[in-house]
N, C-alpha and C positions, 0 to 999 in steps of 0.2 A: 133562197139562194140568190146572190147578187152576181151580176155579170158586167164586165167592163164595156165601156162605150167603144164602138167600132173606130178603127184608125181612119180618120178622115183624109180626103184628098189633100195633099201638101201638109199633112199632119207631122207630128214629131215622134220618132221612135227612140226610146231610151234603152241603153245597154248597161247591164250590170254584171258583175262577176262574183256571185255568192259562192261559186265553186271555182274551177280553174278559170284563169284569164286567157287571153290570146297572146301570150308573151313569147311563144316559141313557134317554130315552123312545124307543120304547114299551116297551123291555125292563124298565125299572125297575118300572113299574106292573104289567106282566104277571107279573113274578117275585113281586111282593108279593101279587098275587091268587092265584098258585099256592100260595104259603105258606098263605094262608087256607084253600084247598081241602084241602091235606094235613093241616093242623091240625084241620080239621073232621072229617076221616076218622080222627083219633086218633093221627096220627104226631107225634113230636117232631122238631124241626129243629135242626141244628147248622150255623151259618153261619161259613164261614171269613172271615178278615180282609180278603180281597180282593173279596168278592162285589159290593160297591158301589164299588170302586176304578176309576179311569180315568186314572191318572197315567202308566201305562206306554206304550210305543210298540208298537202292534199287539197288546198284551196288557194285562191289568188293572193290573199293577204292574211292578217290575223283574223280570228273569228270576230273580234269586236269591230274591226274596220270593214269586214265583209257585210256584217249586219247593218252597220251604220250607213253604208252605201245603199243597201236595199231599202232601208227605212226612209232615207232622204229622197231617193228617186221615185219611190212609190207615191210619196205625197206631193211631188212636184206638179204643180198645176199646168205647167207648159210642156209636160210629157204625156202623150196620149196612151202609149202602150210600152211594155217592157219586154225585152228579149234577153235571155241569159247568154253569156258569152260561151259557156261550155259546161260539160259535166265535170266530174272530179271524184274525190274520195271522201272528204270529211266535212261536207256541208252541215252535217248534223251538229258540229261544234259551234256553228253560228246561232243556232236556234234560241239559246238562252238570252241572246242580245237582240233578237228581232222583236219589235214592238207589235205583237199580234193584236193586242187590245186596241191600239190606236188604228191599226190597219182595218180592223173590224168596223170602226166608226167612220173610216175614210170613204170617199167616193170610190167604188170599185174600179180597178184598172186591170186590163189583160196583162198577164205575165206568162211567157212561153219558154219552155225548156223541157228537158227530159233527163233520165238517168239520175244523177245525184240531185238534180233539181226537184225530184220527188219530195225531198225534205220540206220544200216550201209549198209546192203545188198541193200536196196532200193536206198539209196543215192549213193552207188558205181555205180549203173546202171544209175541213172538219172543225177548225177553230174559229174561222172568220166568216163562214157562210159565203165565201167568195170563190167563184169559179176561176179556173186557170186553164191553160192549154198545154197538154202534154204533146209537145211537138219539137221540131228541130231547133238546135241552138244557132247562134248568130253566124258562126263560121261556115256552116253548111251552105248558107246563101251566097257564098263566094264562088261556088262551082259554076262552070260554063259548059253547056247551058244548064239552066235549072231543070231538075227533075219535076215531074208533075206533082209530086208530093209537096215540094216547096211552094209551088203555085197554090196548091190547096191550102197550105198553112197561111199564106197571105190572104186568101179568100176568107178564111175564118177570122183573121185579125181585122179585115176591112168590112166584115159583115156581109160579104157577097154570097156566102154559102154556109149552110149548117149541116150538110150531108157529105159523108166521105165514103170511100169504097177501097177495096183492095187494088193492088197494081199487078200487072201481068208477070213481072219477074223481080227477083231480089238479088242483093249482093252478098256473096259468100266471102270473097276476098276483095278488099278495096285496093285501088291503084294510087290513091293520094299519097304523096311523099313530100319531103322537104323541097325536092327539086321540081315537083309537079303538084303544087298545092291547089290548083283550080280544076282538077279533073273531075268529071261527074261520077255518079255511082256506077260501079261496074256490075250491072245487073245481068247475071248469067243463068240464074236458077229459076225454074218455072214455079210460080206460086201454086201451092197445093195445101189447102186448109184441111184440118182434121176436125171431126166433131164427135162428141160423145153425148148420148142421151140415154136415159134409163130404159127407154123402149127398145133401142136399136144398138146400144153399145158403141164401140169405136168404129169410125169410118175412115177410109182413105181412098184416094183416086187412082190407085195403082191398077195395073192390068190383072186379070184373073190368073191365079197361080196358087199352088199349095204353099202354105206359110206356117211358120212356127212362132215367130217373134211378134211381140205386141206392136212394134213399129210397122209391121207389114200386114196387119190384120184389118178387116173391114166388117162392120156390122157384127161384132162379136162381143160377148160380155166379159167383164173383168175376171170372173171366176174361171172361165174357160181359158183365158189368156194365161192366168197364173198356173193353170194345170198343164200348160204347154201342149194343148191339143192342137193338131193341124186343122185349119179351116179354109174353106173356099172364100175368096174375095167376092163380094157382091158389088157391082159397079153403081148401083142406084144410090143416090144420096137424097135423104129426106130434106124437105124444106123446113127451116127452123126460124121462128120469130121469137125474140125475147126482148123485154122492155124493163128498164129500171134506171135508177140514178147512177151515172158513171162515177166510179171512185177507184183509185188504184195508183199504179206507177211501177217503179222498179222494186222488185221483191227484195233485193239486197238492202235497200233503204227502209222498206216497210218493216222488215223483221227487226231492224235496229230501233225504230220508233216504238214498236210494240211494247207495252208495259211501262213506258216512261211517263213522265208528267204531261207529255204532249199527246198522249194517246187518249183521244176522246171519241173513238169509234163507237163505243157503246151509246153515247149520247146522240151521235149522228144517226145510228141505226134506229134509235127510238124516234127521233124527230122526223125521219123520212120513212117510217115503217110502211106507210101507205104506198109509197113508190117502190120500196125495195131497192136493193143495191145491185147494179150490174158491174161486177168487178172487172177491171182490166189490169193484167199483171204480166210482167216480163222480167227476165233475169240477165244480169251482166256477168259478174265474177263467179256466181254460184255454179257448181257442177250439178249433175242430176240428183245426187244425194243432198246437196245443199238446198236445192229447190224443194225437195220433199221435206227436209227439216224445217225450212222457213214456212211452208204451207201448213205443216203440222202445228207450228208455234202460233200462227195467226188463227188457225182453226180452234186450238185449245184455249185461245184468249177470247173466243166468242165473236171474232170479227165478222164471220160469215153468217151470222144469225138470221138476217133478213135478205139473204141473197136471192136474186132472180136468175143469175147465170154468171158465167165466167168467160171473158175474152182473154186468151193467152197468146202473147206475142212469141215469135221465134226466140228461143234463148240463145245467148252467145255460144253455148255449148251444143248447138244444134247437131244432131246426129250421134252424139256421144252415148255410149252404153257403159255402165259401171256395175259390176256384179249382177248382171242380168236386169238392171234397171235402166230404162231409157226415159226420154223427156215426157213421153205420154203417160207411162205408168206412174212416174213420179207425181204427176198431177192428178190423174184419175183415181188412184188408190186413196188419196186424201179427200178429194172433193166430190166423188161420186155419191156419197151418202146423202147429199142434199137433193139429189134427183132433179137437178136443173141442167139445162144445156151447158156443155163445156166446148167452146170453139177454140181450136188451137192452131199454131203456126201462122198467126196473123201478122200483118204489117204493123207491128207495134214494137218499138224498142231499138236494140243495138245492132240488128242486122237490117240495114235500110233496104228500101224506103220505109217510111212510117206514116200511117194515117194520123193526122192531127186530131186529138180527142179532147173535148172540153170536159175536164174533170169537175163534176158537180152538176152537169146538165142531165136532163132526163132524155134517155136515148133508146131507140129501138133498133136492134140489130137483126138483120134478115139474111139468112143463108139460103142460096138457091144454087144447086149444082156446085161448082167450085168458085163461087163468088160470095162476097159479103158486102152489104151496105149498112152504114150506121147513120141514122137520121136523128139529129140532136135538137131538143127543144130547150129554150132558155126560160125555165119557170121554176 
């Protein structure tokens, strides 16, 4: 696995829009303010031709032009790192025009983004043996003041840190609008992770009470949950440590890639079988049924063959129940057969803040009480 060089002091940050550009508010003003912040810190900026484009369908421009921009900015010798302008809907359509073979031969370069950017980050790792950063897109850095997670993302880019942790609170409802494009995350919800292990079942940090539903249960097995039996919550939380090579992204995109000519997960699993894979997964548009279907598809395609564990981000449908299925049971019923730790409701994905994760790195995740740290090695 190859890793990009750290962003040096007074280095150059490149910006590309392989998905949405920053052509509309509040993203345009936020991106412009982010540029002022980076410039004030001494960085030079290199903007691709699509960063303010919006003529494409589900992406900034035509698939060909989006791919061309990425190809060209990736090989630019005067650009140190790349940050995507935003997520979107149809980045998958640019993939036939991305020169993955050439990128595989290039000097590695950090590329950061999330959501629809899974299409590139996941394939950089599995096709090009090149790590990338699953982290905030460019417009997020326009907020005032920066959330700690944005500082952590810059620390990853600059090589100052390789270890991340959860944050105290998260945002259920954002306050950013066209009129107020620079407001920070509206973090109101207390962080509460959930864990599942074969030994102890599902855990939660709630207070002791009689419970019936899977979302309210602690230290209980899936078969008892399915049977609808009431259980007492146990407040103890075991310590968990799991290590493997980080791979994953937005489940919406991964399910689309699965089974296509770009699907080389079998080869990745074989190459890194000694490390095993520590999957990180989160969902955007999928409801709980969609999450379960997507996981079933990846499972039946053999993606989880060498899994060491699962890191599951808060889904955008957080708290939703559908025909008796919630976000925990949607995951556990499919993945529990691997008898590896499943750590859920993490700061990954579409309900910010998000821990920046280096896709392709070897990472050890440690859970103690209601906190998680992820220590990444570049090897």
